[in-house]
C-alpha positions in Angstrom: 147.8 95.7 128.4 145.0 96.5 130.8 146.0 93.6 133.1 149.6 94.8 133.5 150.5 96.6 136.6 151.9 100.1 136.6 155.5 100.1 137.9 155.0 103.1 140.2 151.8 102.2 142.1 151.4 98.5 141.3 147.8 98.9 140.1 146.4 97.7 136.7 146.0 100.3 134.0 142.4 99.6 133.3 140.7 99.0 130.0 139.2 102.5 129.7 142.6 104.1 130.1 144.3 101.8 127.6 141.6 102.3 125.0 141.8 106.1 125.4 145.6 106.0 124.9 145.3 103.7 121.9 142.5 105.9 120.5 140.1 103.0 120.0 136.7 102.1 121.4 136.2 99.4 124.0 133.8 97.6 121.7 136.5 97.3 119.0 138.8 95.8 121.6 136.2 93.3 122.8 135.5 92.3 119.2 139.1 91.7 118.4 139.6 89.9 121.7 136.6 87.5 120.9 137.8 86.8 117.4 141.4 85.9 118.5 140.4 82.7 120.3 137.8 81.2 118.0 136.5 80.7 114.5 133.5 82.7 113.4 130.3 80.9 114.1 128.1 80.0 111.1 125.0 82.3 111.0 122.1 80.6 112.7 118.5 81.4 113.3 118.0 84.2 115.8 115.7 84.1 118.7 114.7 81.5 121.2 114.5 77.9 120.2 111.0 76.7 119.6 108.9 74.1 121.3 111.2 71.2 120.3 112.1 70.0 116.9 109.7 70.0 113.9 109.3 66.3 114.2 108.2 66.6 117.9 105.8 69.4 117.0 104.4 67.3 114.0 103.7 64.5 116.4 101.8 66.8 118.8 99.8 68.3 115.8 98.8 64.8 114.7 97.7 64.0 118.2 95.5 67.1 118.4 94.0 66.2 115.0 93.3 62.6 116.0 91.6 63.8 119.2 89.3 66.1 117.3 85.9 64.9 116.2 86.0 67.1 113.0 87.4 65.9 109.7 89.5 69.0 109.1 90.9 71.7 111.5 92.5 74.9 110.6 96.0 75.9 111.8 94.7 78.6 114.1 92.5 76.1 116.0 95.4 73.6 116.2 97.7 76.4 117.4 95.2 77.4 120.1 94.8 73.8 121.3 98.6 73.4 121.4 98.9 76.5 123.5 96.1 75.3 125.8 97.9 72.0 126.3 101.1 73.8 127.2 103.1 73.7 123.9 103.9 77.3 123.1 105.0 77.9 119.5 104.4 80.3 116.7 101.2 80.1 114.6 103.3 80.4 111.4 105.4 77.5 112.4 102.3 75.4 112.9 101.0 76.5 109.5 104.3 75.6 107.8 104.5 72.2 109.4 100.9 71.4 108.5 101.4 72.5 104.9 104.5 70.5 104.5 102.8 67.3 105.7 99.4 67.9 104.0 97.4 68.4 107.2 95.7 71.6 106.4 91.9 71.8 106.4 90.2 71.1 103.1 89.1 74.3 101.4 85.5 74.8 100.3 85.1 75.5 96.6 84.1 79.1 95.8 80.4 79.2 94.8 80.2 80.8 91.3 77.1 82.2 89.8 75.7 80.5 86.7 76.5 82.3 83.5 73.7 81.7 81.1 75.2 84.2 78.6 78.5 83.7 76.7 79.1 87.5 76.4 78.3 88.0 72.7 75.4 90.1 71.5 74.2 89.9 67.9 71.8 92.7 66.7 69.1 92.4 64.1 70.3 95.4 62.1 73.6 96.9 61.2 74.8 99.9 63.3 72.4 99.2 66.1 74.0 99.5 69.6 72.7 97.9 72.7 73.5 99.0 76.2 72.4 97.9 79.6 73.0 98.8 83.2 71.7 95.8 84.9 71.8 95.1 88.7 71.0 91.9 90.4 69.1 91.1 93.6 67.9 87.9 95.1 64.3 87.5 96.2 63.0 84.8 98.5 60.1 83.8 96.2 61.5 84.0 92.6 65.3 83.8 93.2 67.3 86.3 91.2 65.7 89.4 89.8 67.5 91.7 87.3 
């Protein structure tokens, strides 16, 4: 309707005028106009496309790992080296790809203190209560002191 010419002055009506007369917004008109000619697109991932496919990025990660003299590198260091070499991608994506392919750095085991006590206290007499408020410190000469 907005492309039709008015019979009196031979000018197009204009989209704003048509929408005002039809009592609808221009965004609604544009939405219906876009839907008329095509099927709805399947929902995809928003945002820019990354630095190539996951397979390409995996090959670049493997190249960075092979060039390193260390046995294990963390994802943050790999991500920084990729950025330095010109491959810009997200750190979470690097972490995900490294996890999926078993390339993450080996974790150090957590050092646990020795537990010489199993947690049970047996008293010599009935109705005898023991209590303690023990703190621990480490000395250079003797080791742990309580």
